[in-house]
Each structure stands twice: as structure tokens, then as C-alpha cells.
Jmol script that loads the backbone (N, CA, C; Angstrom):
load data "model"
ATOM      1  N   MET A   1       0.942  -1.347   0.303  1.00  0.00           N
ATOM      2  CA  MET A   1       0.138  -0.040  -0.058  1.00  0.00           C
ATOM      3  C   MET A   1       0.762   1.537   0.305  1.00  0.00           C
ATOM      4  N   ALA A   2       0.454   2.249  -0.891  1.00  0.00           N
ATOM      5  CA  ALA A   2       1.391   3.717  -0.949  1.00  0.00           C
ATOM      6  C   ALA A   2       0.473   4.358  -0.390  1.00  0.00           C
ATOM      7  N   ARG A   3       1.590   5.567   0.237  1.00  0.00           N
ATOM      8  CA  ARG A   3       0.960   6.299   1.268  1.00  0.00           C
ATOM      9  C   ARG A   3       1.577   7.201   1.188  1.00  0.00           C
ATOM     10  N   THR A   4       1.310   9.302   1.409  1.00  0.00           N
ATOM     11  CA  THR A   4       1.981   9.818   1.512  1.00  0.00           C
ATOM     12  C   THR A   4       1.915  10.991   2.922  1.00  0.00           C
ATOM     13  N   ILE A   5       3.068  10.778   3.389  1.00  0.00           N
ATOM     14  CA  ILE A   5       2.510  11.769   4.780  1.00  0.00           C
ATOM     15  C   ILE A   5       3.253  13.097   4.833  1.00  0.00           C
ATOM     16  N   ARG A   6       2.865  13.697   5.441  1.00  0.00           N
ATOM     17  CA  ARG A   6       3.399  15.179   5.676  1.00  0.00           C
ATOM     18  C   ARG A   6       4.226  14.993   7.059  1.00  0.00           C
ATOM     19  N   VAL A   7       5.597  15.852   6.639  1.00  0.00           N
ATOM     20  CA  VAL A   7       6.534  16.011   7.254  1.00  0.00           C
ATOM     21  C   VAL A   7       7.370  17.167   7.802  1.00  0.00           C
ATOM     22  N   ASP A   8       6.962  17.675   8.756  1.00  0.00           N
ATOM     23  CA  ASP A   8       7.447  18.915   9.016  1.00  0.00           C
ATOM     24  C   ASP A   8       9.207  18.920   9.869  1.00  0.00           C
ATOM     25  N   GLY A   9       9.795  19.900   8.899  1.00  0.00           N
ATOM     26  CA  GLY A   9      11.438  19.802   9.437  1.00  0.00           C
ATOM     27  C   GLY A   9      12.553  19.741   8.882  1.00  0.00           C
ATOM     28  N   MET A  10      11.850  19.167   7.196  1.00  0.00           N
ATOM     29  CA  MET A  10      12.717  18.814   6.621  1.00  0.00           C
ATOM     30  C   MET A  10      13.050  19.900   5.987  1.00  0.00           C
ATOM     31  N   SER A  11      14.507  20.549   5.352  1.00  0.00           N
ATOM     32  CA  SER A  11      14.986  21.536   4.795  1.00  0.00           C
ATOM     33  C   SER A  11      16.147  21.479   3.805  1.00  0.00           C
ATOM     34  N   CYS A  12      16.754  20.596   3.380  1.00  0.00           N
ATOM     35  CA  CYS A  12      17.489  19.885   2.528  1.00  0.00           C
ATOM     36  C   CYS A  12      17.548  18.379   2.003  1.00  0.00           C
ATOM     37  N   GLU A  13      18.505  17.936   1.268  1.00  0.00           N
ATOM     38  CA  GLU A  13      18.688  16.324   0.504  1.00  0.00           C
ATOM     39  C   GLU A  13      19.182  15.513   1.812  1.00  0.00           C
ATOM     40  N   GLY A  14      20.088  16.446   2.919  1.00  0.00           N
ATOM     41  CA  GLY A  14      19.962  15.500   3.822  1.00  0.00           C
ATOM     42  C   GLY A  14      18.950  15.084   4.741  1.00  0.00           C
ATOM     43  N   CYS A  15      18.117  15.521   4.744  1.00  0.00           N
ATOM     44  CA  CYS A  15      17.072  15.873   5.620  1.00  0.00           C
ATOM     45  C   CYS A  15      16.215  14.800   5.209  1.00  0.00           C
ATOM     46  N   GLU A  16      15.801  14.626   3.994  1.00  0.00           N
ATOM     47  CA  GLU A  16      15.081  13.470   3.228  1.00  0.00           C
ATOM     48  C   GLU A  16      15.907  12.291   3.594  1.00  0.00           C
ATOM     49  N   SER A  17      17.132  11.752   2.964  1.00  0.00           N
ATOM     50  CA  SER A  17      18.118  10.882   3.655  1.00  0.00           C
ATOM     51  C   SER A  17      18.261  10.610   4.714  1.00  0.00           C
ATOM     52  N   THR A  18      17.831  11.367   5.560  1.00  0.00           N
ATOM     53  CA  THR A  18      17.603  10.832   7.184  1.00  0.00           C
ATOM     54  C   THR A  18      16.200  10.270   7.624  1.00  0.00           C
ATOM     55  N   VAL A  19      15.663  10.954   6.681  1.00  0.00           N
ATOM     56  CA  VAL A  19      14.016  10.408   7.114  1.00  0.00           C
ATOM     57  C   VAL A  19      13.855   8.867   6.235  1.00  0.00           C
ATOM     58  N   VAL A  20      14.383   9.175   4.838  1.00  0.00           N
ATOM     59  CA  VAL A  20      14.033   7.771   4.119  1.00  0.00           C
ATOM     60  C   VAL A  20      14.708   6.757   4.729  1.00  0.00           C
ATOM     61  N   ASP A  21      15.680   6.932   5.328  1.00  0.00           N
ATOM     62  CA  ASP A  21      17.063   5.744   5.603  1.00  0.00           C
ATOM     63  C   ASP A  21      15.896   4.892   7.054  1.00  0.00           C
ATOM     64  N   SER A  22      15.427   6.039   7.620  1.00  0.00           N
ATOM     65  CA  SER A  22      14.999   5.405   9.063  1.00  0.00           C
ATOM     66  C   SER A  22      13.746   4.783   8.584  1.00  0.00           C
ATOM     67  N   LEU A  23      12.639   5.172   7.594  1.00  0.00           N
ATOM     68  CA  LEU A  23      11.907   4.882   7.547  1.00  0.00           C
ATOM     69  C   LEU A  23      12.392   3.398   6.567  1.00  0.00           C
ATOM     70  N   ASN A  24      13.171   3.280   5.630  1.00  0.00           N
ATOM     71  CA  ASN A  24      13.464   2.148   5.342  1.00  0.00           C
ATOM     72  C   ASN A  24      13.836   0.613   6.106  1.00  0.00           C
ATOM     73  N   GLU A  25      14.583   1.485   7.450  1.00  0.00           N
ATOM     74  CA  GLU A  25      14.727   0.220   8.463  1.00  0.00           C
ATOM     75  C   GLU A  25      13.288  -0.632   9.121  1.00  0.00           C
ATOM     76  N   LEU A  26      12.488  -0.050   8.639  1.00  0.00           N
ATOM     77  CA  LEU A  26      11.159  -0.673   9.368  1.00  0.00           C
ATOM     78  C   LEU A  26      11.038  -1.926   7.934  1.00  0.00           C
ATOM     79  N   SER A  27      10.573  -3.466   9.214  1.00  0.00           N
ATOM     80  CA  SER A  27      10.487  -4.388   8.195  1.00  0.00           C
ATOM     81  C   SER A  27       9.327  -4.383   7.012  1.00  0.00           C
ATOM     82  N   ASN A  28       8.317  -3.484   7.775  1.00  0.00           N
ATOM     83  CA  ASN A  28       7.029  -3.450   6.788  1.00  0.00           C
ATOM     84  C   ASN A  28       7.114  -2.331   5.685  1.00  0.00           C
ATOM     85  N   VAL A  29       7.954  -1.624   5.254  1.00  0.00           N
ATOM     86  CA  VAL A  29       8.182  -0.654   4.778  1.00  0.00           C
ATOM     87  C   VAL A  29       9.326  -1.431   3.335  1.00  0.00           C
ATOM     88  N   GLU A  30       8.759  -1.206   2.335  1.00  0.00           N
ATOM     89  CA  GLU A  30       9.478  -1.741   0.923  1.00  0.00           C
ATOM     90  C   GLU A  30      10.301  -0.445   0.126  1.00  0.00           C
ATOM     91  N   GLY A  31       9.842   0.412   0.673  1.00  0.00           N
ATOM     92  CA  GLY A  31      10.506   1.956  -0.194  1.00  0.00           C
ATOM     93  C   GLY A  31       9.766   3.067   0.617  1.00  0.00           C
ATOM     94  N   ALA A  32      10.700   4.301   0.281  1.00  0.00           N
ATOM     95  CA  ALA A  32      10.461   5.197   0.848  1.00  0.00           C
ATOM     96  C   ALA A  32      10.698   6.579   0.138  1.00  0.00           C
ATOM     97  N   SER A  33      10.456   7.398  -0.228  1.00  0.00           N
ATOM     98  CA  SER A  33      11.054   8.812  -0.835  1.00  0.00           C
ATOM     99  C   SER A  33      10.818  10.282  -0.436  1.00  0.00           C
ATOM    100  N   ALA A  34      11.306  10.669  -0.172  1.00  0.00           N
ATOM    101  CA  ALA A  34      11.021  11.798   0.324  1.00  0.00           C
ATOM    102  C   ALA A  34      11.142  13.418  -0.257  1.00  0.00           C
ATOM    103  N   ASP A  35      10.537  14.428   0.061  1.00  0.00           N
ATOM    104  CA  ASP A  35      10.450  16.113  -0.888  1.00  0.00           C
ATOM    105  C   ASP A  35      10.606  16.918   0.144  1.00  0.00           C
ATOM    106  N   HIS A  36      11.594  17.357   0.124  1.00  0.00           N
ATOM    107  CA  HIS A  36      11.735  18.759   1.245  1.00  0.00           C
ATOM    108  C   HIS A  36      11.002  19.516   0.984  1.00  0.00           C
ATOM    109  N   GLU A  37      10.869  20.065  -0.238  1.00  0.00           N
ATOM    110  CA  GLU A  37      10.353  21.428  -1.128  1.00  0.00           C
ATOM    111  C   GLU A  37       8.930  21.178  -0.815  1.00  0.00           C
ATOM    112  N   ALA A  38       8.001  20.198  -1.064  1.00  0.00           N
ATOM    113  CA  ALA A  38       6.587  19.499  -0.717  1.00  0.00           C
ATOM    114  C   ALA A  38       6.715  19.614   0.804  1.00  0.00           C
ATOM    115  N   GLY A  39       7.451  18.786   1.137  1.00  0.00           N
ATOM    116  CA  GLY A  39       7.429  18.358   3.255  1.00  0.00           C
ATOM    117  C   GLY A  39       6.589  17.244   3.058  1.00  0.00           C
ATOM    118  N   THR A  40       6.868  16.193   2.255  1.00  0.00           N
ATOM    119  CA  THR A  40       6.313  15.052   2.170  1.00  0.00           C
ATOM    120  C   THR A  40       7.271  13.896   2.052  1.00  0.00           C
ATOM    121  N   VAL A  41       6.653  12.930   2.427  1.00  0.00           N
ATOM    122  CA  VAL A  41       7.371  11.143   2.454  1.00  0.00           C
ATOM    123  C   VAL A  41       6.474  10.157   1.461  1.00  0.00           C
ATOM    124  N   SER A  42       6.806   9.691   0.394  1.00  0.00           N
ATOM    125  CA  SER A  42       5.693   8.840   0.144  1.00  0.00           C
ATOM    126  C   SER A  42       6.398   7.109   0.938  1.00  0.00           C
ATOM    127  N   VAL A  43       5.791   6.459   1.363  1.00  0.00           N
ATOM    128  CA  VAL A  43       5.963   5.145   1.680  1.00  0.00           C
ATOM    129  C   VAL A  43       5.523   4.203   0.925  1.00  0.00           C
ATOM    130  N   GLU A  44       6.197   2.706   0.702  1.00  0.00           N
ATOM    131  CA  GLU A  44       5.516   2.015  -0.101  1.00  0.00           C
ATOM    132  C   GLU A  44       5.291   0.752   1.074  1.00  0.00           C
ATOM    133  N   GLY A  45       4.526  -0.146   1.476  1.00  0.00           N
ATOM    134  CA  GLY A  45       4.406  -1.160   2.599  1.00  0.00           C
ATOM    135  C   GLY A  45       3.248  -1.188   3.285  1.00  0.00           C
ATOM    136  N   GLU A  46       3.513  -2.022   4.461  1.00  0.00           N
ATOM    137  CA  GLU A  46       2.280  -2.358   5.047  1.00  0.00           C
ATOM    138  C   GLU A  46       2.316  -1.631   6.346  1.00  0.00           C
ATOM    139  N   ALA A  47       3.289  -0.728   7.022  1.00  0.00           N
ATOM    140  CA  ALA A  47       3.299  -0.467   7.709  1.00  0.00           C
ATOM    141  C   ALA A  47       2.315   0.432   8.458  1.00  0.00           C
ATOM    142  N   ASP A  48       2.088   0.194   9.897  1.00  0.00           N
ATOM    143  CA  ASP A  48       0.953   1.142  10.407  1.00  0.00           C
ATOM    144  C   ASP A  48       1.437   2.792  10.829  1.00  0.00           C
ATOM    145  N   ASP A  49       0.604   3.344  11.033  1.00  0.00           N
ATOM    146  CA  ASP A  49       0.436   4.651  11.340  1.00  0.00           C
ATOM    147  C   ASP A  49       1.490   5.250  12.401  1.00  0.00           C
ATOM    148  N   GLU A  50       1.294   4.353  13.353  1.00  0.00           N
ATOM    149  CA  GLU A  50       2.303   4.233  14.354  1.00  0.00           C
ATOM    150  C   GLU A  50       3.564   4.359  13.886  1.00  0.00           C
ATOM    151  N   GLU A  51       4.178   3.236  13.593  1.00  0.00           N
ATOM    152  CA  GLU A  51       5.409   2.892  13.070  1.00  0.00           C
ATOM    153  C   GLU A  51       6.041   3.641  12.109  1.00  0.00           C
ATOM    154  N   LEU A  52       5.351   4.401  11.259  1.00  0.00           N
ATOM    155  CA  LEU A  52       5.626   5.507  10.366  1.00  0.00           C
ATOM    156  C   LEU A  52       5.896   6.370  11.210  1.00  0.00           C
ATOM    157  N   ARG A  53       5.248   7.220  12.270  1.00  0.00           N
ATOM    158  CA  ARG A  53       5.355   8.324  13.334  1.00  0.00           C
ATOM    159  C   ARG A  53       6.610   8.140  13.546  1.00  0.00           C
ATOM    160  N   ALA A  54       7.025   6.637  14.200  1.00  0.00           N
ATOM    161  CA  ALA A  54       8.318   6.303  15.470  1.00  0.00           C
ATOM    162  C   ALA A  54       9.364   6.856  14.613  1.00  0.00           C
ATOM    163  N   ALA A  55       9.390   6.168  13.644  1.00  0.00           N
ATOM    164  CA  ALA A  55      10.345   6.596  12.403  1.00  0.00           C
ATOM    165  C   ALA A  55      10.920   7.703  12.383  1.00  0.00           C
ATOM    166  N   VAL A  56       9.716   8.476  11.956  1.00  0.00           N
ATOM    167  CA  VAL A  56       9.911  10.096  11.798  1.00  0.00           C
ATOM    168  C   VAL A  56      10.347  10.456  13.244  1.00  0.00           C
ATOM    169  N   GLU A  57       9.865  10.422  13.915  1.00  0.00           N
ATOM    170  CA  GLU A  57      10.248  11.453  14.997  1.00  0.00           C
ATOM    171  C   GLU A  57      11.694  10.717  15.678  1.00  0.00           C
ATOM    172  N   GLY A  58      11.585   9.704  15.352  1.00  0.00           N
ATOM    173  CA  GLY A  58      13.336   8.703  15.537  1.00  0.00           C
ATOM    174  C   GLY A  58      14.556   9.673  15.325  1.00  0.00           C
ATOM    175  N   ALA A  59      13.682  10.003  13.721  1.00  0.00           N
ATOM    176  CA  ALA A  59      15.270  10.436  12.533  1.00  0.00           C
ATOM    177  C   ALA A  59      15.142  11.929  13.170  1.00  0.00           C
ATOM    178  N   GLY A  60      14.273  12.741  14.059  1.00  0.00           N
ATOM    179  CA  GLY A  60      14.080  14.021  14.242  1.00  0.00           C
ATOM    180  C   GLY A  60      13.471  14.812  13.782  1.00  0.00           C
ATOM    181  N   TYR A  61      12.132  14.450  13.262  1.00  0.00           N
ATOM    182  CA  TYR A  61      11.135  15.302  12.604  1.00  0.00           C
ATOM    183  C   TYR A  61       9.791  14.942  12.967  1.00  0.00           C
ATOM    184  N   GLU A  62       9.207  15.805  12.907  1.00  0.00           N
ATOM    185  CA  GLU A  62       7.543  15.192  12.799  1.00  0.00           C
ATOM    186  C   GLU A  62       6.569  15.382  11.789  1.00  0.00           C
ATOM    187  N   VAL A  63       5.917  14.434  12.130  1.00  0.00           N
ATOM    188  CA  VAL A  63       4.532  13.985  11.199  1.00  0.00           C
ATOM    189  C   VAL A  63       3.521  15.213  11.504  1.00  0.00           C
ATOM    190  N   ALA A  64       3.386  16.083  10.396  1.00  0.00           N
ATOM    191  CA  ALA A  64       2.200  16.975  10.432  1.00  0.00           C
ATOM    192  C   ALA A  64       0.922  16.390  10.596  1.00  0.00           C
ATOM    193  N   THR A  65       0.132  17.108  11.702  1.00  0.00           N
ATOM    194  CA  THR A  65      -1.166  16.152  11.855  1.00  0.00           C
ATOM    195  C   THR A  65      -2.372  17.465  11.240  1.00  0.00           C
TER     196      THR A  65
END
end "model"
wireframe off; spacefill off
backbone 0.3
color backbone group
């Protein structure tokens, strides 16, 4: 399942990499990509919202509500 989530705090490609790397560590994520200019992250896989939020927050960013 593909989802797009809004993430606050990304300001550069390094930020994108940090968030994507954190998400890709989840066993239920098949792939992720980020766009700091749009403030979005696209995620492929079966991870639930709480897993995604924890990974984003663990990387130092916040999921926008």
C-alpha cells in the first residue's frame, strides 16, 4: 500500500535521506522517498501509522497532523 505523509522540519536533501533511511529500516516498509520542498514522504509497504510516526520522530522530525 502506498501512502504520502506530511513531515515538518525537512529543509534539505540530507534531511530527506535521514527520514528515508529511518523509514527503510522498518521491516514493513518496501521503499520510501522524500521531498523536502513539498514537506512530504511517500511510503510503500504495510507499516501502520504508529510505526511510521515513530520512525519519522526517531529521525528527529515530526509528522504533520
